[in-house]
N, C-alpha and C positions, 0 to 999 in steps of 0.2 A: 705553541699548544698544537698536538695534533688532533687530525680530524679524521677521527675513527669512521667517519659518514661519507669519506670522499667518493666512495665506491656509486653512491646515490647518483653522482652527476651523469655517470655512465649510464646507470640504469632508466634515467629520465631521459637521456638523449635519444637511447633505444625506444623508449616508447614514443617520442616526437617523431622518429625516424618511421615508424610502424603506424602513423596516423592513432595512438592510443592513448593521446595526452590530453586532457583538457584543463582549463582554467576554471576559478569560479568568479562567475557572474554577481554581480552587484547591484542588487535593487536600492533606488532612490524614493521608493513610494510605497505605499501600500499595496499588498499582493491583489490582482483582479485581472479584467481581460487584459486591460492594458497597464503596462509599468513604464517606470523611468529607470533608465541606465546611461549614465555618462552625460546625464543632461537631456536625452532624447527618449520620445516616448514609443514603445513598442507595441503591438499586439502580441499578447504572450501565449504560447501555445504548448508551455512546459511546466505549468505548475497541477500540482495534483488538487489543487482546491475546487473538486468539480462543481459544487454547489454555489461559490463565488460569496462564502460567507465569513471571510477573513476579516471583513470590515463593516459587517453587518452591526446596524446601531444596537440592536438589543444585546448583542454578544459583549460589545464595547460596555455598554452601561452596567450589564451584569457583572463584566470583570472589575470594572472600577468600585463597583458597591463592596466586592469584595476583599480588593485591595485597601481601602477604606477602614473597614471593619476589622481584616485580619493581620494585614502589613503585607510586604512583598514576599515574605518566604516562610517557612515552617520551621525551621533552623533542626531539624532530626529527621531522622528514618520513622517510617510508621510503626514499627515495635516499641521504638523508646517514648519520644514525645511527639513525632510528627504526625499523629493523627487527629485532626481536628474535625468536629462534628460534621462540617461541609462534605468531608471526605466519605463519610459513610452514607451520607443522605445522597448525594450524587451515584454512588454504586448502586444503591435501593434504585434509584429513578432509571438509571442505566439497565439495571437488569428489568424491569418492568418492560422497557422498551424494546429491551431485545426477547422478552418473552421467555424470560430464563428465572430460576429461585434467587441467583445470587450473580454478583459479579465484582471483580477485584481491578482496581486502576493501578498501572504501571508507570512508570514516567515515559517510556516510549513503546511502539509496538517490536522493536527488536528486543526490547528487555523483556516484554510478555512471551516471545518466542523463546528466546533463550532460556530464560527462568523456569517456565512451565515445563518444557522437554526435559531440560536438565535434571528437575526436582522429581520428575516422574516416571521416569525410565531410569533402570540400571543394569546391571551385567544379569545375563541369561533373559532378558528382555528384548525383544525386535522391534525396529520401528520401520515403517514402511514409507518411503516416500517417494512421491511424484518427480521426475528428472527435472521438471523445469520449476522447481518451488524455490520462494524467495531464500535469499543468502542468509536471513535472519534463522530460517527453520535451520539450513545447513548448519549453520555457527551452534543450534541448541543441539543436533543430533551429536556433532562432534565433541561436546561438552560431557557425553553420556559415555560408559562403557557397554552400553547394549549394542547389540548386533544392528545391522542396516541393512535394508534390500531398497534398492532403487527400481522403479516401474516406468516404462517409456509412458511420454506424457498421455495422460487421460486415457490410457489402454487398459480396460476393464478385464479383458484376459489377462494382462502382464500383473495387475494386483490380485486376480484371483489367485495365480501360480505362487506369488510371493505369500499369500496368506495361507495357501496350502502348505509352503514349504516352511511356515512358521508355527506348525501345530505345536510342536514341543516348548514354543517359550513359554517363561512364567507370565509375563504379559506383552501384548501386540499393540503397537500404537500404529495407525494409518494416520498419515498428516499430508494435508495439501492444500494449496493455494486455493482462494474461492474464485477471484478472478485474477487471472496471469497476468501480471502487469505489463509485460513485453509486449504480449499480443492481442490482449482485449477480450481471451475467450473465458468460458467459466466451466469451471469443472463440474464434472458429472456427480454432484455430491448425491442426487439420488439413488444412483447405482452405487456409490460407492457405500452409502448406508447400508444398502440391502446386504452387501458383502461382507461387511464389518459385522453386523447383526448376525450372519448366518455363522461367521468363524468366531465369535465372541471377542472381538477387536475394538479396541476404543478409536474413538473417531475425533479427529480435531480438524478443525479447518480455519486457515488464517483469511479473514474477510476484509483485510485492509483496504481494498480496493472495490469491495462491495459494499462496505458500510456508506449509507448516504445514497447509493447508485441503484442496488437492487431490492427489489421485495417492497411491500406495503411502507409508505411514508422512508422508504430507504433504510428499513431495518437489515437488509442484507441477504446473502445467499440462501440462509436457511428459510427466511419469510417468502423467497423467491420459490424455492422449490416445496414449500409447506412441510418442512421437517421439524417443526417445533418440538422438543423433548425428545428427539432421537439422534442428535449430535454432542456427543460428550463435552468436547469443549470447543466453545465459540470464543476465539481470538480476533481482536480488531484495533483499530485504532480510531484516534480522535484527531490526529493529525490532517486527514487528506478532506474528502468530503465535508467533514464537520468543521474544517477551518480552526481546530483548536490545538490541543497538544496531549500527547499521553497514548498509552496501549491500555488493552484490559482483555480480561478472559471472564468467560461468562459461562454458567453451568451451575450443576449442585452445590448445595452449600459447603459439602465435605470438599470439592476442590477448592472453594475460597480458603476455607480453614485450614487445608494443609499447605497451600501453596504461601501464607502469611508466615507459616514456620520453616518453609523450606525451599523457597524460592530464592537464590541468592540475588537475583537483579532485583529483586523486591525487597529483600531484607536489607541490604547494604547501599540503598538508593535515598535520599533524601525525596521526601513525598513532593507530589505536585504543589505548586505553590495557588495560594488562595485565589488570584485573579483567573488562574487557568480552570479551576474548579467553578468559579462562577461562569466563566464563559461557556463550559460544557454542559452544565444545567440549563442555561438559555437555550442551547442550541438543540438538544433533545426537544426542547417545547417550538424552535421555530421550524424544525423539518416536518413536525406534524400539523404544524398550523398553517404553515405556507407551501402548498404545494407546487406552486409555482417553479420553484426553484428546481424540482426534480423533472418537471415536465420540459421545460426550457433546456436543460442539461441533455435529455435523450433526444430532442428536436434536433440542436445544434449538432450533436455528437451524429445522428442518422445522415443530416444533410452534408456533412463535411465528407463523411465518409462516400457518399454517393457521388458527391462531385468529384473528387479526387481518383476514385476508380473510374471514373466515366474519362478522365484524361489518359488513362492506361498506367497510372502507377499500382503497385501491387501494393494493395491493404490487407494482406493476410486474411485470417479467418475470425477478426474481432466480434464479438456479440455484445460489446459496451462502448460507450462513448470513447474509449480508447482506440485510436487507429495507428496503426503501425504505418509508415510510408517506408517498405523494404526497399532497398537501391544496391544491395550487395557488399561492395566491401568498404572498409572506414575511410577510403579517399573521398568516395562518392557521396558519404554520409558528410562527412566534412565539408566537401565542397558546397552541397547543397544547403546544408545549415549555415556555411558563411554567405552566401547568395540570399539567403531569406532576411537574413540580419542586416544585410546591406539594403534590403528593402522595408525596413522596420518591422519585421516579424521576428521575434523573439522565440528560438528553437534549439535543441540540443540536440548532436548526433549522439546515438546509443550504438558502441562499438563494442567489439571484444575487450574484456573477457564476460562485459553483460550478456552479450549475446553472441551467436556463433561468428567467426569471421566471416562466412559470406554471408550472414544475414544482418548487417549494419543498417541502420534505419534512422529516420526521424521519428519520434513518438509524439504524434499531436494529441496533445491533451486539451479540449475545447473544456468550457465551462459554462453554467447557465447564464453568463453575463455577457458573453458575445453575442453581439448583434449580427442580424444577415448582412449587412455593409461589411463588419469585420471579415465574416467568413468569405465573403465573394472576394473580397480584396485577396485575402489569403491564397484562395484557389487560383487566381489570377496568376500571382507571384509564383505558386508552385509549379504552374504549368509551363511559364516562360524560361524558369530557370532548368526545371527537369529536361525541356527540351535543348536548351542551350549545352546541359553537360551530357546528352545522349541518354539519359535516363528512362525518357518517353520518347515516343516518335511524334 
């Protein structure tokens, strides 16, 4: 039998030769500040579970209750037979939390971005996107026939120029990440909104890494800037700080109604299972009733960033608990990560094409469950290995 994919062997080898190949780590424990892999315990600095809620007893109890009541799955897409009453109730609860009139759940954040942008924008429209936007935004843009313009990262003069050039479009959409996940900086959403209001453009923000992290009770970047009611499309996830699964969009009721009929990633995907819906409902309560998780996250992030910078590491210009340790080329990143793994610290190298070839890094992701002892140990080992590799003096 002929193997028509034989060419992939050469491609994979080339990736390995250029330090661009990675393998899938396998967890043998619940997600948390420490994880077990291969029978060994590691301090984890790689998870997006910022608030350390994936194993929270209230979330597990709520998931179990919905599992027993409604079963393991829904058996259909939302438009046919896959909408259970709990889907609508959780969407109403989520909308209230996000201070918007309505919300709509998708199976994942990538589905929310792809589906919303694809459904909303057409030929004759223009999409204006920050150059460092997430790949799921880029995918959504590529699925449309709209023209597109890319402005330099967080460059408001560049955005204004793109808006000026787009005056003849039927519709103009400005889309940005809220928190840029590779660098940890926050979008200038207040200035973006001022410009989109001036030019009559639609504003969309991907708040995947801001949900649970920014704003009152972790309500996100719109709360952070106090822009309630001024951002047209608030997109986010339940899979990172909130510890569950799924994506959503929030906004006016017409946005929800339109997307239930036109967003292909919503229409053609089986709905989120009952256990997940139960956990989402519970986490919305937890983040409002247990503020210590958010406080601990920021305390840990600020502490680790300060200590790593003091050692001489380049931690970029992060404004959030995400701390990039930028080490140059992929070889440095891979060797630093391997050294840390050897010392019981689980990190992953971030290399091209996720970042520029000369901006390879370890992306340090603390969560609220890390102890000061955990962080001090990590700082010590970063310093020892960084000096050995010549990354710091």
